[in-house]
Each structure stands twice: as structure tokens, then as C-alpha cells.
VOBA-1610 file (N, C-alpha, C; in pm, whole numbers, padded with zeros to 5 digits, always signed):
BEGIN
Met+00074-00122-00009Met+00022-00012-00010Met+00105+00130+00012Lys+00205+00117+00088Lys+00266+00211+00088Lys+00347+00266-00025Gln+00357+00165-00096Gln+00469+00186-00239Gln+00335+00231-00359Leu+00247+00181-00355Leu+00105+00234-00443Leu+00096+00395-00401Ile+00086+00455-00259Ile+00093+00581-00252Ile+00197+00650-00307Lys+00340+00622-00285Lys+00447+00662-00328Lys+00437+00691-00490Ser+00380+00569-00554Ser+00391+00574-00684Ser+00288+00671-00741Ala+00143+00666-00666Ala+00072+00792-00692Ala+00143+00930-00684Phe+00176+00952-00597Phe+00240+01100-00570Phe+00313+01115-00674Asn+00416+01029-00704Asn+00514+01054-00782Asn+00459+01078-00946Thr+00364+00993-00966Thr+00294+01015-01104Thr+00237+01160-01132Met+00188+01191-01017Met+00134+01350-01048Met+00272+01469-01004Gly+00352+01410-00988Gly+00474+01531-01014Gly+00522+01563-00834Tyr+00470+01497-00713Tyr+00520+01537-00601Tyr+00615+01452-00554Glu+00741+01492-00485Glu+00788+01371-00460Glu+00797+01371-00286Val+00779+01246-00244Val+00743+01221-00109Val+00856+01198-00035Arg+00851+01281+00059Arg+00967+01276+00182Arg+00915+01264+00344Arg+00991+01207+00405Arg+00994+01167+00497Arg+00975+01301+00608Ile+00899+01328+00679Ile+00871+01455+00788Ile+00951+01429+00891Ile+01055+01495+00897Ile+01164+01480+01044Ile+01110+01608+01133Pro+01069+01570+01255Pro+01043+01661+01346Pro+01168+01758+01391Pro+01166+01913+01416Pro+01238+01957+01442Pro+01314+01963+01602Gln+01451+01973+01566Gln+01524+01962+01721Gln+01512+02083+01823Asn+01427+02080+01897Asn+01393+02165+01978Asn+01472+02144+02141Arg+01551+02070+02135Arg+01637+02044+02261Arg+01798+02101+02240Phe+01819+02166+02355Phe+01972+02221+02380Phe+01994+02190+02519Thr+02106+02215+02534Thr+02194+02189+02665Thr+02272+02335+02715Val+02227+02372+02824Val+02347+02475+02887Val+02366+02425+03030Gly+02505+02444+03069Gly+02539+02390+03185Gly+02479+02231+03221Lys+02408+02234+03340Lys+02344+02122+03364Lys+02229+02085+03328Ile+02144+02164+03257Ile+01982+02143+03206Ile+02000+02142+03057Thr+01894+02019+03029Thr+01889+02018+02907Thr+01729+02110+02879Tyr+01693+02182+02774Tyr+01584+02239+02740Tyr+01479+02150+02641Asp+01369+02157+02683Asp+01275+02114+02575Asp+01166+02257+02566Val+01222+02288+02421Val+01143+02430+02410Val+01033+02413+02296Asp+00910+02467+02346Asp+00823+02486+02202Asp+00843+02591+02122Pro+00824+02567+01982Pro+00865+02626+01880Pro+00838+02766+01859Cys+00724+02826+01938Cys+00648+02941+01968Cys+00735+03009+02110Ser+00829+02939+02143Ser+00919+02984+02267Ser+01021+03099+02212Val+01077+03166+02297Val+01215+03244+02237Val+01307+03156+02221Gly+01292+03037+02245Gly+01438+02928+02244Gly+01570+02967+02295His+01681+02923+02248His+01767+02951+02285His+01871+03074+02256Glu+01864+03135+02370Glu+01902+03290+02337Glu+02045+03297+02435Pro+02171+03299+02329Pro+02284+03320+02444Pro+02305+03431+02555Gln+02208+03520+02546Gln+02206+03615+02682Gln+02170+03569+02784Gly+02087+03446+02781Gly+02036+03375+02931Gly+02145+03309+02994Glu+02248+03268+02891Glu+02365+03184+02979Glu+02447+03284+02998Leu+02456+03419+02962Leu+02575+03486+02984Leu+02542+03566+03100Thr+02382+03592+03130Thr+02320+03673+03221Thr+02319+03536+03356Gly+02286+03438+03330Gly+02300+03352+03477Gly+02472+03310+03508Lys+02551+03291+03422Lys+02700+03296+03478Lys+02720+03411+03524Gly+02697+03519+03467Gly+02730+03665+03534Gly+02663+03674+03676Ala+02577+03630+03718Ala+02469+03623+03823Ala+02572+03553+03908Ile+02603+03424+03840Ile+02656+03324+03990Ile+02792+03375+04009Arg+02849+03443+03908Arg+03010+03515+03983Arg+02959+03626+04052Phe+02887+03701+04051Phe+02856+03805+04161Phe+02827+03741+04309Ile+02750+03651+04278Ile+02668+03585+04433Ile+02790+03513+04485Arg+02870+03474+04412Arg+02998+03394+04472Arg+03078+03476+04535Glu+03133+03612+04441Glu+03230+03709+04527Glu+03180+03778+04618Arg+03043+03756+04657Arg+02995+03836+04765Arg+02967+03742+04882Gly+02945+03614+04853Gly+02935+03533+04965Gly+02817+03532+04988Leu+02691+03557+04885Leu+02556+03542+04932Leu+02488+03404+04971Arg+02428+03398+05043Arg+02377+03257+05049Arg+02210+03248+05100Glu+02170+03112+05094Glu+01996+03116+05127Glu+01927+03225+05052Leu+01946+03222+04953Leu+01881+03287+04847Leu+01759+03240+04771Ser+01641+03350+04760Ser+01541+03294+04689Ser+01551+03417+04579Ile+01572+03355+04441Ile+01576+03439+04332Ile+01447+03418+04252Leu+01429+03550+04166Leu+01333+03537+04041Leu+01386+03558+03908Asp+01388+03478+03860Asp+01411+03508+03711Asp+01299+03613+03633Met+01311+03711+03627Met+01202+03786+03577Met+01221+03800+03401Cys+01135+03796+03323Cys+01115+03784+03169Cys+01211+03669+03131Cys+01140+03525+03211Cys+01274+03443+03216Cys+01260+03353+03083Gly+01188+03392+02961Gly+01193+03325+02855Gly+01161+03162+02880Val+01242+03081+02831Val+01247+02920+02859Val+01340+02886+02995Gly+01362+02969+03077Gly+01417+02956+03206Gly+01592+02955+03232Val+01652+02987+03133Val+01794+02963+03118Val+01864+03022+03233Ile+01813+03132+03271Ile+01891+03252+03377Ile+01858+03166+03510Gly+01739+03131+03539Gly+01694+03098+03656Gly+01761+02941+03688Leu+01760+02862+03569Leu+01783+02726+03627Leu+01903+02699+03604Thr+01997+02802+03554Thr+02155+02792+03544Thr+02200+02841+03669Ile+02144+02961+03733Ile+02185+02965+03878Ile+02113+02869+03977Phe+01999+02833+03949Phe+01965+02713+04064Phe+02025+02569+04063Ser+02046+02519+03893Ser+02129+02397+03909Ser+02289+02433+03965Glu+02324+02536+03942Glu+02454+02568+04001Glu+02507+02570+04157Leu+02386+02604+04180Leu+02400+02679+04352Leu+02329+02618+04458Arg+02231+02518+04391Arg+02147+02505+04493Arg+02185+02392+04564Ala+02261+02297+04536Ala+02344+02196+04610Ala+02437+02219+04758Glu+02509+02368+04721Glu+02585+02449+04826Glu+02466+02502+04879Ser+02350+02483+04900Ser+02281+02615+04966Ser+02264+02734+04956Ile+02316+02777+04845Ile+02343+02915+04838Ile+02209+02974+04774Val+02156+02897+04694Val+02002+02947+04627Val+01908+02828+04671Lys+01828+02860+04758Lys+01696+02764+04807Lys+01571+02748+04731Lys+01551+02892+04667Lys+01434+02897+04596Lys+01444+02956+04457Ala+01363+02906+04354Ala+01378+02978+04221Ala+01233+03003+04159Gly+01203+03127+04136Gly+01094+03170+04061Gly+01084+03212+03927Phe+00965+03182+03832Phe+01032+03232+03716Phe+00896+03293+03667Ala+00903+03418+03560Ala+00783+03468+03566Ala+00826+03536+03410Asp+00703+03502+03321Asp+00693+03565+03209Asp+00583+03593+03094Ile+00546+03700+03005Ile+00429+03718+02974Ile+00385+03627+02827Asn+00448+03528+02834Asn+00474+03452+02704Asn+00414+03284+02770Ile+00329+03240+02730Ile+00272+03100+02779Ile+00350+02995+02727Phe+00383+03028+02585Phe+00486+02917+02511Phe+00610+02922+02585Asn+00677+03006+02667Asn+00795+03011+02697Asn+00751+02935+02829Leu+00676+02946+02926Leu+00637+02851+03061Leu+00634+02706+03013Asn+00539+02690+02902Asn+00554+02563+02871Asn+00647+02490+02845Ser+00733+02568+02791Ser+00891+02516+02762Ser+00922+02511+02918Leu+00920+02586+02996Leu+00996+02570+03100Leu+00944+02433+03184Gln+00806+02404+03151Gln+00754+02283+03197Gln+00786+02158+03163Arg+00834+02149+03068Arg+00870+02045+02969Arg+01024+02030+03034Thr+01068+02145+03040Thr+01241+02108+03099Thr+01280+02087+03219Leu+01140+02107+03340Leu+01160+02082+03450Leu+01121+01930+03469Lys+01030+01883+03352Lys+00995+01738+03342Lys+01136+01644+03318Ile+01188+01684+03209Ile+01310+01597+03164Ile+01457+01595+03270Asn+01430+01712+03327Asn+01529+01689+03419Asn+01547+01665+03566Asn+01417+01603+03585Asn+01379+01526+03734Asn+01345+01651+03810Leu+01318+01796+03769Leu+01288+01902+03892Leu+01135+01910+03910Glu+01055+01840+03798Glu+00938+01857+03853Glu+00849+01836+03966Gln+00942+01773+04073Gln+00890+01730+04181Gln+00924+01833+04296Leu+01005+01954+04257Leu+01014+02087+04326Leu+00903+02205+04289Ile+00823+02147+04191Ile+00713+02287+04156Ile+00645+02295+04310Gly+00604+02419+04310Gly+00546+02468+04437Gly+00609+02453+04577Thr+00746+02407+04574Thr+00806+02426+04705Thr+00921+02492+04653Glu+01030+02433+04602Glu+01161+02522+04554Glu+01160+02577+04443Ile+01063+02555+04350Ile+01046+02632+04249Ile+00901+02659+04205Asn+00891+02772+04162Asn+00721+02845+04116Asn+00759+02910+03985Tyr+00645+02927+03884Tyr+00646+03005+03789Tyr+00512+03036+03772Trp+00493+03207+03692Trp+00392+03278+03704Trp+00378+03310+03544Leu+00256+03313+03475Leu+00254+03401+03360Leu+00188+03535+03425Ser+00269+03632+03370Ser+00274+03759+03420Ser+00297+03861+03331Asp+00254+03977+03321Asp+00281+04078+03263Asp+00368+04152+03364Ser+00508+04157+03346Ser+00562+04236+03445Ser+00570+04158+03576Leu+00510+04221+03676Leu+00493+04162+03835Leu+00385+04127+03849Lys+00272+04195+03791Lys+00112+04168+03811Lys+00052+04058+03857Asn+00130+03937+03767Asn+00045+03833+03851Asn+00102+03744+03932Ile+00232+03829+03988Ile+00305+03736+04081Ile+00248+03733+04231Pro+00190+03648+04281Pro+00136+03655+04412Pro+00190+03765+04519Pro+00115+03859+04620Pro+00207+03952+04672Pro+00270+03898+04805Asp+00260+03780+04825Asp+00318+03753+04922Asp+00464+03648+04907Gln+00489+03682+04769Gln+00635+03600+04720Gln+00720+03738+04742Lys+00846+03709+04808Lys+00987+03784+04831Lys+01073+03712+04774Phe+01167+03807+04727Phe+01317+03739+04672Phe+01412+03849+04725Asp+01515+03746+04742Asp+01629+03818+04774Asp+01723+03887+04658Leu+01684+03840+04553Leu+01749+03875+04412Leu+01627+03871+04330Ile+01636+03943+04239Ile+01549+03937+04085Ile+01690+03998+03979Val+01696+03878+03878Val+01775+03918+03772Val+01701+03882+03633Ser+01761+03951+03546Ser+01689+03949+03426Ser+01795+04014+03336Asn+01770+03942+03201Asn+01812+03997+03087Asn+01683+04059+03013Pro+01635+04204+03030Pro+01515+04232+03012Pro+01489+04234+02874Pro+01356+04277+02810Pro+01342+04338+02649Pro+01425+04465+02682His+01489+04513+02590His+01572+04616+02587His+01575+04761+02495Phe+01512+04695+02368Phe+01517+04812+02264Phe+01341+04861+02278Phe+01384+05020+02269Phe+01288+05098+02266Phe+01185+05068+02146Ser+01058+05091+02146Ser+01004+05058+02014Ser+00789+05126+02052Glu+00792+05240+01971Glu+00640+05274+02006Glu+00571+05163+01964Asp+00579+05065+01874Asp+00476+04963+01831Asp+00577+04859+01760His+00613+04764+01879His+00709+04643+01826His+00623+04543+01723Thr+00501+04560+01755Thr+00432+04471+01643Thr+00444+04515+01491Ala+00504+04624+01475Ala+00528+04674+01329Ala+00673+04564+01262Asn+00756+04505+01376Asn+00809+04397+01320Asn+00783+04255+01320Leu+00859+04216+01267Leu+00811+04015+01248Leu+00759+03956+01373Leu+00646+03921+01372Leu+00569+03858+01499Leu+00650+03731+01522Ile+00762+03684+01541Ile+00814+03584+01576Ile+00878+03600+01720Pro+00862+03521+01815Pro+00856+03523+01946Pro+01032+03600+01987Ser+01117+03551+01921Ser+01248+03601+01979Ser+01253+03739+01922Arg+01191+03808+01861Arg+01205+03967+01820Arg+01107+04012+01906Leu+01014+03945+01919Leu+00871+04029+02023Leu+00958+04070+02158Ala+01033+03985+02203Ala+01097+03954+02356Ala+01212+04072+02345Met+01233+04127+02228Met+01339+04227+02231Met+01314+04367+02241Tyr+01167+04383+02281Tyr+01122+04527+02258Tyr+01051+04559+02366Asp+01075+04681+02427Asp+00986+04712+02550Asp+00943+04845+02504Ala+00826+04842+02477Ala+00726+04952+02424Ala+00696+05075+02490Asn+00768+05177+02457Asn+00733+05293+02545Asn+00839+05263+02710Trp+00919+05187+02708Trp+00973+05150+02840Trp+00863+05111+02924Ser+00739+05092+02874Ser+00655+05022+02980Ser+00685+04904+03079Phe+00774+04811+03028Phe+00811+04695+03146Phe+00911+04791+03256His+01002+04842+03197His+01088+04883+03290His+01028+04979+03392Lys+00937+05052+03318Lys+00891+05153+03430Lys+00795+05087+03523Ser+00726+04999+03473Ser+00605+04909+03562Ser+00699+04851+03674Phe+00794+04776+03610Phe+00904+04706+03699Phe+00932+04768+03796Tyr+01018+04894+03763Tyr+01078+04965+03901Tyr+00990+05044+03978Ser+00882+05050+03929Ser+00793+05111+04026Ser+00752+05046+04107Arg+00757+04943+04123Arg+00684+04821+04218Arg+00775+04708+04253Cys+00906+04698+04240Cys+00979+04590+04256Cys+01012+04575+04402His+01015+04660+04448His+01024+04651+04602His+00950+04593+04685Glu+00811+04590+04616Glu+00715+04538+04698Glu+00747+04348+04708Tyr+00815+04328+04595Tyr+00854+04175+04604Tyr+00999+04149+04644Leu+01083+04236+04728Leu+01179+04224+04732Leu+01201+04194+04917Thr+01290+04119+04928Thr+01314+04084+05111Thr+01407+04224+05151Glu+01426+04243+05289Glu+01492+04353+05307Glu+01614+04394+05268Arg+01691+04249+05241Arg+01791+04272+05153Arg+01816+04276+05012Gly+01689+04277+04961Gly+01636+04253+04814Gly+01718+04319+04710Glu+01800+04268+04608Glu+01849+04349+04516Glu+01801+04318+04371Val+01807+04426+04272Val+01775+04363+04157Val+01896+04377+04042Trp+01894+04257+03972Trp+02038+04280+03894Trp+01984+04232+03742Phe+01992+04363+03665Phe+01939+04361+03514Phe+02042+04367+03437Leu+02060+04280+03324Leu+02183+04300+03223Leu+02099+04345+03083Glu+02189+04485+03069Glu+02094+04527+02955Glu+02183+04550+02841Asn+02117+04576+02732Asn+02199+04603+02611Asn+02232+04709+02559Gly+02395+04757+02578Gly+02441+04880+02549Gly+02383+04933+02414Asp+02378+04852+02301Asp+02348+04912+02178Asp+02190+04960+02184Ala+02119+04928+02287Ala+01992+04953+02283Ala+01960+05068+02367Val+02044+05078+02477Val+02018+05213+02572Val+02155+05230+02681Lys+02150+05351+02737Lys+02267+05365+02837Lys+02214+05368+02939Ala+02285+05348+03065Ala+02238+05347+03175Ala+02193+05491+03217Glu+02218+05612+03191Glu+02146+05709+03215Glu+02012+05749+03166Gly+01975+05648+03077Gly+01822+05633+03037Gly+01743+05544+03107Leu+01837+05478+03167Leu+01735+05370+03288Leu+01737+05439+03422Arg+01813+05513+03472Arg+01842+05538+03597Arg+01732+05612+03661Pro+01672+05695+03585Pro+01555+05785+03624Pro+01442+05723+03684Met+01434+05601+03604Met+01303+05479+03659Met+01355+05446+03801Ile+01498+05425+03816Ile+01501+05373+03939Ile+01512+05504+04064Asp+01541+05602+04018Asp+01540+05700+04126Asp+01405+05768+04149Asp+01291+05729+04052Asp+01160+05759+04100Asp+01096+05693+04164Asn+01173+05585+04230Asn+01141+05482+04337Asn+01201+05526+04478Pro+01105+05601+04556Pro+01159+05612+04691Pro+01238+05477+04770Arg+01136+05373+04761Arg+01189+05272+04812Arg+01298+05170+04736Leu+01366+05233+04621Leu+01466+05173+04579Leu+01608+05270+04557Glu+01717+05192+04576Glu+01820+05269+04566Glu+01920+05213+04449Tyr+01963+05308+04365Tyr+02060+05292+04255Tyr+02181+05259+04296Val+02231+05130+04292Val+02379+05091+04352Val+02499+05119+04236Gly+02484+05095+04137Gly+02571+05116+04029Gly+02554+05026+03895Glu+02670+05041+03814Glu+02674+04948+03666Glu+02815+04902+03630Met+02823+04810+03544Met+02934+04748+03535Met+02926+04682+03385Thr+03034+04709+03318Thr+03017+04639+03175Thr+03015+04490+03214Glu+02963+04399+03139Glu+02969+04241+03132Glu+03122+04205+03058Pro+03187+04146+03170Pro+03309+04107+03113Pro+03315+04020+02999Gly+03177+03904+02988Gly+03139+03820+02886Gly+03135+03899+02769Asp+03090+03982+02734Asp+03034+04081+02636Asp+03032+04232+02655Pro+03111+04291+02607Pro+03121+04453+02664Pro+02998+04502+02586Val+02920+04442+02497Val+02797+04512+02489Val+02691+04545+02575Phe+02719+04457+02657Phe+02620+04463+02785Phe+02690+04496+02885Phe+02578+04575+02984Phe+02647+04629+03111Phe+02488+04571+03217Trp+02542+04597+03341Trp+02462+04538+03458Trp+02437+04674+03516Met+02300+04673+03581Met+02238+04752+03619Met+02196+04698+03760Phe+02237+04783+03887Phe+02229+04719+04006Phe+02149+04813+04091Ser+02054+04770+04153Ser+01964+04839+04263Ser+01932+04755+04342Lys+01888+04837+04495Lys+01869+04744+04583Lys+01747+04830+04674Lys+01658+04743+04749Lys+01554+04808+04840Lys+01589+04867+04970Val+01536+04965+04985Val+01583+05078+05099Val+01445+05099+05207
//
């Protein structure tokens, strides 16, 4: 029967080809990711951000941290930090938040294939959220880390509607403004915010006023990322 079908298609001028499913898995550090085609997929900035945050945590000797991976994508930043530092009790909990449901679908699948699914609800939590809006108010974090959307655009939908491009744009800086206006509500007393920003898109002086506008937040400083000098860190803390 298969041969008859193949012959019929060939007679009509069609070539019968085997459909091979796309490869949607990749590995970063200790974690293998299983990603939805509609997610942002493998973005190298996530690995850069996660490794940079680990470096700062170790240099300062921080311990017993509850972290939030804001605008988490498929979870590379948070899972890199969590998988590297959990065994040493440096990180005890990891939260993930993103506005894209397909990113969180990918995160769920990744947790399952890495045998981390049993930690959901205790050491790992995730929320479908536009900035901080849908994160429960009782959640508090010692560290909120992100490589956030960084290119200003009044209408980001004017570009190609693909997840990896949409995730780059912060229309009218709405995410940054919303986040910095209330992030103190989600920080512990020692809580800090570490954002890795793209220097080709914005400079520190363009972002600092958003931090200064919040009297419960203090600007700490900025630093060029050694792994890629195009990027720079913006540090702030709760006061």
C-alpha cells in the first residue's frame, strides 16, 4: 500500500519525503531544555546573564537566596543559577515569570525531563505575568535577575511577529517603568535587582531615572559585562 501511494504521488509530480520533527532541545550547563517552537528558544544572553549572576553571588558570599528570573523566557537564567548553586545551599528557591505562555510551556517540559518537576510548588514556582502583575504579593525575593527586553519601540508589532524578536522590545519602556515602580514590594529587606542591559539599545543614564523615581529603591551602580562588553549590569536595592 505504501508503495502504491508513493507511486501515485510521484506520477502527479510530487516527491514523497519523510517528515522529520524539528530538534527543539539544547543543553546549557547542567540542564537540557525542551522548548516550544513558539517560545524564544535558545538565546545566548540567558546563559551570559546566569553565569554573570553566579559570579557576583560567589564573589559576595551570598547564601540562602530566593531568586526570581524576571522575563524568564524558557528559564535559562534561573535554572543556570539554581542548578549550579542549589547543592551548596546558596540558592534555596527559584521563581520564574514571563508574559509568553509558550515560554512557560517550555519551562514545564524542561523541568520534567531534568527530574525537577517534583520541586514545583516548593523550591520552584512560575507565573504567567505581565511584569510583576500576576505574581502573588506574598512572594519575596532576595534577588531579581533578568536580561529584560531592551529595545525601545512605540509599536513593536510593526516588526516580524516571531517570539525571539518580540521579546527584544519594550514599547515606550512600559516594562521597565512598571517593574521599577513596584519591584520593592517583591524584595526582601536585603533584596536587590540585577538587570543585564544591552548597550546597543540603551545607556545607563536612560534607565536610572526609572530607579530614582521609586523612593523605596536605591541605585547601586553599573558594570560592563566581561563576557560581552556590549552588555552592562544595572544594580539596585531595596531601601
